[in-house]
N, C-alpha and C positions, 0 to 999 in steps of 0.2 A: 566581497565588500571589502579585498584590500587588507585583511586581517593578516598578522604575523605568525599567529598558531592555532587552535583552536580554543584553547582557553582564550582567547582575547576575543574570538569573535562572538564565542558565548556570553562572555562578561557586555561587551556593547548590547548583542540583542536581546538578552534578560535583564542585564540591568542590575547586576551581581557583582560582589566586589570578587577582586583578582583572586582571594584564597579559596573563595566559594567556586568559583571558575573554576581552577586546580583541578579542586576537590573531585568533583563532577565529573571532568574527563579523564583524572586518574580511575576512578569508579566506571566509568563505561568501558575504558581499554579492559582493564581487569573482569568486568562481566562478560561483556561481547566480544573480545578482540578489537584488532584496529591492523593497519598495512604501514609498512614501513615506507620510508621515502621513496624506497625501488618498487613499490607496489606489492611486496611481500606479505602475505598475509602473517598475521598473529594473533592464536590461537587462544581463546577465553582462559583466563585463569583460574574463574571461581566459577564452573558450570552450577554446582551443587547453589549456590547463593544467589546466582541469574534466575533458576526456575524458581527460589522461592520467593525472589523480588518481584518475579511474573504474575505467581500465584498471589499475590498480595497480602503474603502471611508474614513479614519485614517489610520493616522500612528502609530509606536511605541511611538513617544514622546507622542501623545495623548493618547495613552493607560495609561502612566508614570501617567499622570496629573491625570488621570481619578482614577485611583486605588488609586493615596497617597493622593487624597481628599477624597476619602470613608473610606480611614484608621481612617482618623482623626474625621468622623462624628459615631455619633450613627447609629444601626443597621436602627431603622426606616425610616431613611432618604436615605437610599440606593438607593432603588428601584429609588425613584424621582430623585434623585439628577444624578444617572449616565443616567438616559435616557437625562434628561436635559443635560449633559455635553457631551455626544453622539450627542445628536442633532446639539448640535452647532458646534461641530466640524466637522461638516461638512463643515460649514462655515468660520470657524476661524482657525489662523495658533496655533501651540501650544503656542504663546506666548500671543497672546491674548485671547486664551483657558484660559490661569493657570490665569490671573487676572478674566476673569468670575468666575473661582474656588475660589477665594482669596474671592469675593465680598458673593458668592453664601454662604461661610462658615463664612465670616460675619455678616449677615444675619440670620443664622442659630444658630452658636455660640459665640456671642458678645464676651463675657468674654474670652472665651479661644484663639480668635485671639488677644486680650491685651496684655495675658501673653506670647502669642507665640512672638509677637512684638518687649516684652521686653525681652524675652530670647534671641532673634538675637542681640543686641545691645551686650550681653554677648560672645557673637562667634565673633566678627568682631576681623578683625587683621588682619595687614600691615606689609611689610618687604619688604627692598631692600636688589639684590643679585646680588652680580658682575659676568657674564658670562665669557665666554673666551675669548669673542672679546675686554673684555672692557667693553661693555654697561651695565648698569644697569637694571636687571628684577623687576618689580615693581610685586609685590604679595598679594593677601588679599581678603577678602570681607566687605563688609557693609550692616549693615539693610535697608532696601527699602527706610524710611523716612531720612538715615543719608544721603544713595546715592543720595537723593533730596537734600539735602543739597549742597553738591558738585557739585551738576549740577547745581543749580541755580547760584552757585560763578562762575563757569570754563563758563555757555555757553556764557556770553555775550564776554568773554577773546577770543572765540573758534570761533569768526566770520570770513571769510575771509578778509583778509588787501586790499581788495581794486583786480581790475579786474585782476591786475599782480602777484596775490596770487595763484600760482599752487598747494599748500600744498595739500595734503589729508586729509579729516575729522579725522582719528585718528591723523596726525602728528597735526595737529589744535588743540585738544583737550590737547594732549603731552603738546603743548607750552604753553597753555592758563595753566597749572599746574603749569610750570614754572612761569607763567607770575604772578601767585596767590602767592607763595612764595616771588616773589619779591617785591611784592606791601605790602606786610605784614611786610616782612623786615623792606623793608623803612618807616613802617608807627610809630614805634614807642609802637607800642600795646602790646609786645610779654615780657611777663617776664624776667626778667635779668637770663642770664646764666653763673654760673661761677663768678659774678659781675660785669659783664657788658651786655649792651645791644646785643643780637644775631644778628650776621652780617657774612658776608662770609667774611674770609680772605684766600688771596692766596699768597703765596710766591715766589719769583724768585728772579736770579741775575738781577743788572744794567746790564751787558752787554747780557745776553740774550734777555731780553726786548727790548734793543737798537737795536739789529740785528737780531731778530726774529729767534732765534735757540733756543734750547733745548728745555726743559718744565719746566711748574712752578710746585707747589703742593698745593692742598687745605686741609683745618683743616680736613676733614674726609678721606683724602688719594688720591683724585682724581689726575691725571695728566693732567693738562692745558697747549694748545701752547699758547706761547707769543702772537699771533695774537689774539687769544680769550681774551687775559688779557688785550689785549689793547682797546678790543671794552665794556667789562665789567666794565673797569676803570674808565668808564664815570660815574658809576651807584653810588649813595650813600652807597648804600646798600651793598657795596663791597670793601674792602679795601685792595691794592696790598702790601705787604711789598717787597720792592724792596732793595737787600743786594750788600753790596762790594764783595771786593774778598775775603775777610777776612771772609765773612759771618756774617756780624754786617749788620744791617738796618740804610739805606742810606737813605729811608721815607716808613713811615708808615701811608701812606691814601694823605698827604696833604689836609688840610682842602679846602685850597681855590684850588682845583683843580675841585671841585662839587660845583654845581650852588647853590646860596643861596637860600633863599626862596624869596627876593625880585628879585634877576635876574629871577627865573623860573618866577615869576608874569610877569616880562616885557615879557618873551619869549613865556606864555601864553596870551597875549596880543596881541604881534605881530603876532605870527604862527598861533595861535587857536587850533593847531593839530600837528600831523604829519606832515611834510613839505614834504614831500617825492612826485614825481608827482603821481598825482592820488588816494592819501590815503587818504581816509576819517575818520580815526581812531583821536579820540578826547583827549584833552591835557591828561585827567587822566589817556590815556594809552601810556605816550609817557616818554621818556629819554631824557637830554640833553645831546648833542653832543656837542664836541668839534670837532668844521670845522680843526683847526690846532690841531692834539694833545697833551696834555700836556705835553709827555714825548719830542715833539720835539720844546718843546718853547710856544704853545699853552696857553694862557692866558683864566682866568673865567671871560667872560662877556656877556652881551646879544648881544656885535657886532661880539663875535667871536665863540656863538655857535648857536644851532640849536633844536628842538623839533623832534626824531623821534621813533614812534613805535619800539618796539621789533624786529619785524621782518623787516623791513626795515633799521635799527641799523645794525640790522647782515649782511644784505646785501652791504652797504656804507661799511663795517670792510672787507667783503671778496670779495667782486670786486671790478672792476677797475672806480667806479663811485668817481665824485670829486664833491664840494661843492664851489662856491663863492657865495660873495654879492653883488648885485647890488643895491643900497637906501634901503639898509636894509631889503631887499629879499633873502632868500637865492635859489639860481639857482643850478640846478645839472646838471652836463655834462656828460652826459652816456659815457660807454664806445665803441669803435670801433663797438666792436661786436653786439651792440645794436644800436648804429648809427655810420654810416661811417664816417657821419658830424662832430658827438660830437656836435650838436650844444645845448647851455645852455636850459632847462626847469625848470619851476618853477610848484608847485602845485595849481590850482584855486580851488580846492575843498571847501575848508575855506570862501574865499572872491572870491570877483569878478576881473577876469585879469585887469589889466589897458592897 
């Protein structure tokens, strides 16, 4: 067919990626041998692995791990390590086998593994690319120890928010990443950017925000609905820039719309965490929510605010739940599709109900 290499022929014939084609050729050469350009035979490098693959007790991913591990080891260790990994491949899936292979190499080549760990940090990358549907695709890779740092930070934020939380694990991890960014923006620990503390600014006209029509836009070009802006306006780390009909700012955040440290301390003492019924998330995971939105004349005070975790904060703004105060305690009136009687309910996860 005129292919300039075996991997090129395989790529065109089986319609696989160039990387997959190269991997398959390398695996085949290691398992079954090959010949040089002059016709001299090259003996198989992995006879034990080849037999296990032929017997159907391991798969291609196991083969890849065995081959790449031996490629990094001196010849004197090949036979011993190949037998070890093939034996363990009978019991372990490829992910677990890969970890075993790494531990084996760390024992035999500790200095080399350290150098590879340092080199992995230099290969780290991260990008955000807009997809055709407006969603943002996250692409990148982290070294193992840096990924551990990120996982440790996200794990407590990715837990289900009560029994009504039906998000998938992937969705909870995505929400946790955004939650982590919110917390950092609110922490006042980031270096200044352009002479000011980093924050998210969203611009929208007063009429659009009031009538909930059209779109606002963020500093980095994101288009955001007024409904979502009304929700995130509760957050001190986000500044809504409201414009009049001439495009001039009517309001750039209004400091009094966000809970002061004293008000938040009072809310924590009263609510002790998210007040949505059934939620047990602690105060550190919550926003201070205006029961009557600040755009509609709501004031910022302990009596007119309550704590909501970000998951339930979104539900309150997107669904037909209402909040009323009874004796200083927030009660939630569910929409009719949740409870036809719309009976007010409260959260009893943080305190014993009276």
